N, C-alpha and C positions, 0 to 999 in steps of 0.2 A: 787462255787455257781451255782445252776441249773437255768434254764430258768423259766420264769413265766408260770404258768398253769391256773390261774384264769382270766388273761387278757393279752393283748398284751403289748409289751415293751413301746409303745407310747400311751397307753390308760390311762385315768384318773380313779381313784377310784370314787365310787358314791359320788356326791356332795349334800350338804344340806345347806339351808339358811333359817333363820327365823329372822324376824325383830319385834321390839316392844315387846320383851320378858320381859323387866324390867319395872315395872309400875312407879318407883320413879326416873327414869332417863329421861332426855330429848330425848335421842335416844339410841337404843340398837340393837344389831344384833349378831347372832351366826352363824358361818361359819364352815363347816365340810368337811374334806377330809377323806372319809372312817371312820376309828375309831379315827381320830384326830379332836378335836373340840375346838374352842376358842370362848369365849363370850366377846364382846366389849360393853362398855357403854360410853355415852357422857353426860356431864353436862355443860350447858352453851349455849350461852354466859351468864356469871354470874359475880358477883362482885369479884374483884381481890384484893389481899392484896396490900397495898400501896407500899411495897418494890419491888413487881413484876409488878407494873403497867407500861404500855407502852402507851404513848400519841397518837401514830400514828397507832397502831395495837393491836390486841388481844394477850394475853399471852397464848401460847400452852403448856400444861402440860400433859405428857403421863406417865402413871404408868403401869408396867407390873408385873403380879403376876404368879408365876409358879403353876403347878398342886399340888405340895407338897413341904414342906419345906419353908425356908426363901429365899428371893431374895438376891443374892450376886452380885459380879462384872459382871457375864454374863448377869444378868437381867438388871443391869444398862446400860450395853453396848447395849442390845436389845432396851431399851427405847430411848437411844440416837440415834440409827439407825432409829427408827420409826419417831423420831422428825425431823431428816434430810430429810426423805422422804415426810412427810406430810406438813411441814412448807411452802415449795414453792407451794404446791398444794392448800392449803386452802386460801381463800381470807381474810386473817387476818385483812387487813386494813378496812374492813367493820364493824369490832367490836372493835373500839379503847377503851382503858381503861376497858377491859373486860377479862374474863378468860374462856378458852375452855379446860376443863379437860377431859382427855380420859383415861379410865382404861381397861386393857385387862387381862382376866383371862382364863387360860387353863382349860377346863372342863374335857377333856379325852384325853390321849395320852400315847401310850406304852412307857415304860421307856427305855431309851437308855443311861443311866448314868453309865459310867465306867463298862460296861459289860465285857470288856477285860482288861488285864493288861495295865496300863498306865505309860508312861514315857515321860518326856519332851524332851528326845533325840529321834528323829525319827529313828536314825540308830540302836538303841538297839532293838533287837528282841529276845524274849525268850518265852518259854512256861510257863504254870502255875507252873511247878516244878523248873523253873529257870535253865534248862539244856542247854540253849543257842541254842535251835532248831530254824531253820529259819521259822518264821511265818510272817503273815501280820503285819505291824506296827500298833499298837493300836491307836485309835483316841480319844475315851473318850470325845466326844463333849457335852454330856448331853442333849442338846436340839436338836431335829431332824429338818431337813430341812423342812419337811412337816408341822411341827408346826409353824415354822417361816413364811411360806407362808400363813397359816391359820390366823395368827395374822394380817398380812397386809390386807387380805380380810375382816376379821371381823371388823377391825378398819375403813376401808373405808365405809362399809355398815352401821356401827353405825352413822357415820357422815351424810350419806344420810338420815337415819331415823330421825336424829335430825334436819334436814333442814339446816345444815351448808353449806354455799355457797363455792363451790370448782371449780377450773378451769377444772377439768376432773375427770375421774375414774381411780383408781389405782388397778391393778389386779396382783397377784403374783402366782407363781407355782414353784415347786422344781424339779430338775433333778439330777440323780446320775449315775455314771459310776461304774458298778459292774463287777468284774472278772467272766468270764464264761469259764469253761474248755471245750475246743473243741479238742478232740483227745489228742495229746501230748502237744499242745500249749495252753497257757492261753491268752484269749482275753478279752477285756472289752466291755460290752454292755451298751448302753445308755438307761436308763429307766426313764420314766416320772412318777412323783408323787410316789416316792419310799416308801415302807413300812419301819418300824423300823428295821426289819431283814435285808432288803436290804441296808439300810444306814450303819448298823454295818459292813457289808462286803465290802462296797463301797470304792474305792480308792479316790473318790472325790464326794462332793455334792455341788450343786449350787442352790441358790434361786434367781430367776429373778423377778423384779417388772416392769411392763409396764404401762405407762400412756396413757389413751384414752380420746380424747376430741378435740374440735376445738382449734387449735393452740398448743396443748400439746400432739400430737400423732396421731390425726385423728382416722380413723377406723382401721388402721393397728397396731398402738401402737408404742410407743417409749420407749426403755429400759432406765429407770431412776435409777435403783438400782440392784446391783449384790452382793451377799454374797456367797463366795466360800470357801470351806474347803477341804484340801487334796492336792494331787499331780495330775497335769493334764497338758496337752499341750494347746497351743493356738488354734489349730484346734478343739480340744475337746470343748473348751469354746465357740467357735463360733457356732459349731454344736448344742450344748446344748441351746444356745440363740435362734437359729432358731426354734428349737422344742418347746421351752418355749413360743415364740411369738405366734405360732399357737395355743398352748394350752390355752394361756390367752385369745385369741379371742373366744375360745369355752366357757371358764368360764364366760366371759363378756356376751355372748349370754344367758347363763343360768341365770345370775344375772338379766338381763333385763326381762326375762320371769318371774322370781320370783317376781320382783317388780311390773310388770304389773298385775299379779295375786293378789297381796296384795292390790293394790290401785284401781283395777278395771278399768284400762284405756286401756284394750286390745280391739282392734277393733273399729269400728265406732259406734257412738250412734244410737239408733233405730230411724226410721223416725217418725216425729211428726204425731199424730193422729188428723185428721181434720174431724169434723162432718159436714155433709151436712144439709143444711136448709130444713125443711119440705115444701112440696108443699102447696100453698095457693090458694083457689078457688077465682077467681076474683069477682064473684057475692057476696060472703060473705064479701070480702074486701070492696066493695062499700057500702054495708049495714052498716058495722061497722063504716065507715067514716062518713055517714049521721047521725048515732046515736051520734057520737062524736060532730058533729056540733050542733045538737039539745041541747045537754047538755051544750055546751058553751053559746048558746043563753039564756037558762034558767038561767045560772049563772050570765050573764051580766045584765039581767032584774032584 
């Protein structure tokens, strides 16, 4: 795998964020990493079915829809992971006996589904012709790490657009370790926000989610979720976490700027316009006062 030519290894792809894109949802947002885009919508707090009703908090329901095809076990697992991330963050106790329904739909994403021969045994390595040639162990993950990170960011911004009270902000980003041939030795390079091609060649991919807010991460952010796939060392995991934390701070700054632009709260309000009173001639004022006194005497008479 060659080095990047369009951007540095620690650089993000172009980011895009739009809120309020769906008119029939209480809140919606679309978040994009390069050519990977996810749309999130929130409905609620709304009426909940009696069997799902909770007397002390709201019921959180998250549905994940893939770009194409039907959702299987991986989609169910993704929805469960998102529920575990957002349930402690949302102030569900403020909405008892209600339903907060969250739907996430992948809008655009390069396909990474089984582009290489797949086997459940990672020790088996063979080429397309089955000749037993030593190759990289196929991964066949189907859903890329960049798409997982975009889901988390889209889900968070949809909650913000819906006005659902949360303890803080949740921001996610992906990191991959890609083999790079350097002379005769193969080394692994850590790459932030990998593309689908880089994820296919990567030995491991990691999705980090950081919480920002008073008491839940502050301005530096606290890691509250990690989704790792592949073979990696402990040092690689910690290095990736440090890089992801810095990147999430950058993404959070971009989100804040986007929200300020949408709601028009950037900068201080303009100073109030005070009109000066016109100057009054004292002689004219005395004449007007005498005229008012004469009128009052005539009325009393």
